[in-house]
VMD Tcl script that draws the C-alpha trace (Angstrom):
set ca {
  {-29.37 -18.48 19.45}
  {-28.91 -15.12 22.13}
  {-26.89 -15.11 25.46}
  {-29.64 -14.29 28.04}
  {-29.24 -13.54 31.69}
  {-32.10 -13.61 34.53}
  {-31.69 -10.51 36.99}
  {-33.63 -9.26 39.83}
  {-34.86 -6.73 37.55}
  {-35.79 -8.30 34.33}
  {-33.83 -10.20 31.22}
  {-30.65 -9.08 29.73}
  {-30.11 -10.37 26.09}
  {-26.87 -10.17 24.28}
  {-26.75 -10.95 20.46}
  {-24.25 -13.12 19.02}
  {-23.07 -10.19 16.91}
  {-22.12 -7.95 19.87}
  {-20.25 -11.02 21.58}
  {-18.54 -11.93 18.02}
  {-17.57 -8.27 17.53}
  {-16.20 -7.88 21.04}
  {-14.04 -10.95 21.17}
  {-12.60 -10.39 17.74}
  {-11.54 -7.00 18.88}
  {-9.83 -8.77 21.94}
  {-8.15 -11.23 19.56}
  {-6.83 -8.64 17.26}
  {-5.01 -7.19 20.25}
  {-3.43 -10.47 20.91}
  {0.23 -10.77 19.92}
  {0.85 -13.18 17.06}
  {-2.83 -12.58 15.26}
  {-2.55 -10.88 11.90}
  {-6.44 -10.86 11.34}
  {-9.51 -13.04 11.06}
  {-10.12 -15.31 8.05}
  {-13.11 -15.66 5.72}
  {-13.31 -19.29 4.23}
  {-15.10 -19.69 1.13}
  {-15.61 -23.15 0.96}
  {-16.70 -23.59 -2.66}
  {-13.37 -22.28 -3.84}
  {-11.11 -23.17 -0.65}
  {-10.03 -19.67 -0.64}
  {-8.87 -18.15 2.36}
  {-9.50 -14.20 2.76}
  {-7.62 -11.82 5.29}
  {-10.80 -9.51 6.49}
  {-10.57 -6.14 7.27}
  {-11.24 -4.68 10.70}
  {-14.74 -3.53 10.01}
  {-15.85 -7.21 8.76}
  {-13.94 -8.99 11.72}
  {-17.01 -10.95 12.76}
  {-17.36 -13.07 9.70}
  {-13.80 -14.81 11.12}
  {-15.93 -15.52 14.47}
  {-18.53 -18.17 14.92}
  {-20.69 -18.10 18.22}
  {-22.66 -20.78 19.99}
  {-24.67 -20.66 22.98}
  {-25.37 -23.62 24.54}
  {-27.52 -23.07 28.24}
  {-25.52 -19.70 28.75}
  {-22.20 -21.11 27.86}
  {-20.33 -19.71 24.86}
  {-18.70 -21.75 22.43}
  {-16.35 -19.67 19.96}
  {-14.48 -20.58 16.92}
  {-12.03 -18.50 15.65}
  {-10.76 -18.44 11.86}
  {-7.29 -16.73 12.32}
  {-3.97 -15.94 10.36}
  {-1.26 -15.58 12.23}
  {2.04 -13.75 11.94}
  {5.15 -15.74 10.41}
  {7.76 -16.95 12.64}
  {5.82 -16.99 15.91}
  {4.76 -20.02 17.89}
  {0.86 -21.23 16.97}
  {0.94 -22.65 20.41}
  {1.89 -19.65 22.26}
  {-0.31 -17.47 20.13}
  {-3.47 -19.59 20.69}
  {-3.13 -20.20 24.50}
  {-2.67 -15.87 24.49}
  {-5.79 -15.77 22.44}
  {-7.72 -18.16 24.69}
  {-6.86 -16.77 27.85}
  {-7.40 -13.46 26.96}
  {-10.47 -13.73 25.28}
  {-11.89 -16.13 28.01}
  {-11.15 -13.64 30.45}
  {-12.44 -10.72 29.07}
  {-15.58 -11.99 27.18}
  {-16.61 -13.21 30.69}
  {-16.18 -9.99 32.33}
  {-17.91 -8.42 29.57}
  {-20.91 -10.19 29.07}
  {-21.14 -12.39 32.53}
  {-21.56 -15.48 30.57}
  {-19.18 -18.35 30.75}
  {-17.01 -19.41 28.00}
  {-17.24 -23.22 27.89}
  {-14.77 -23.74 24.60}
  {-12.71 -21.80 22.32}
  {-11.74 -23.32 18.91}
  {-9.05 -21.72 17.02}
  {-8.59 -22.73 13.31}
  {-5.04 -21.56 11.69}
  {-6.43 -20.32 7.99}
  {-3.16 -19.07 6.91}
  {0.43 -17.07 7.65}
  {1.27 -14.08 6.78}
  {4.90 -12.08 7.03}
  {4.33 -8.72 8.47}
  {6.86 -5.86 8.04}
}
mol new
graphics top color blue
foreach p $ca { graphics top sphere $p radius 0.5 }
foreach p [lrange $ca 0 end-1] q [lrange $ca 1 end] { graphics top cylinder $p $q radius 0.2 }
display resetview
């Protein structure tokens, strides 16, 4: 489902892939986020995604022009997951609402792994 806005000059339609790509790039800027994760449900294997396939770790649902975002992330070892999640939620909410003009209703964060970074 796509996000739509009615303006005095016509309709604006934003594809989910655009929102996911922008939200993913904002998330990657957050402290403690190593990357997005792709989960293979059949094998229960978690894979760190490269930057060009970042949208596979994000799911977007549009509900009455309100966004619900699901992030599957891998966090850095030794950081507070709560602090990383709070930072991710506030950054993504602010920047996505500014970028799209749509309201972020909810952000769900699924921590799929922990990585040690050098």
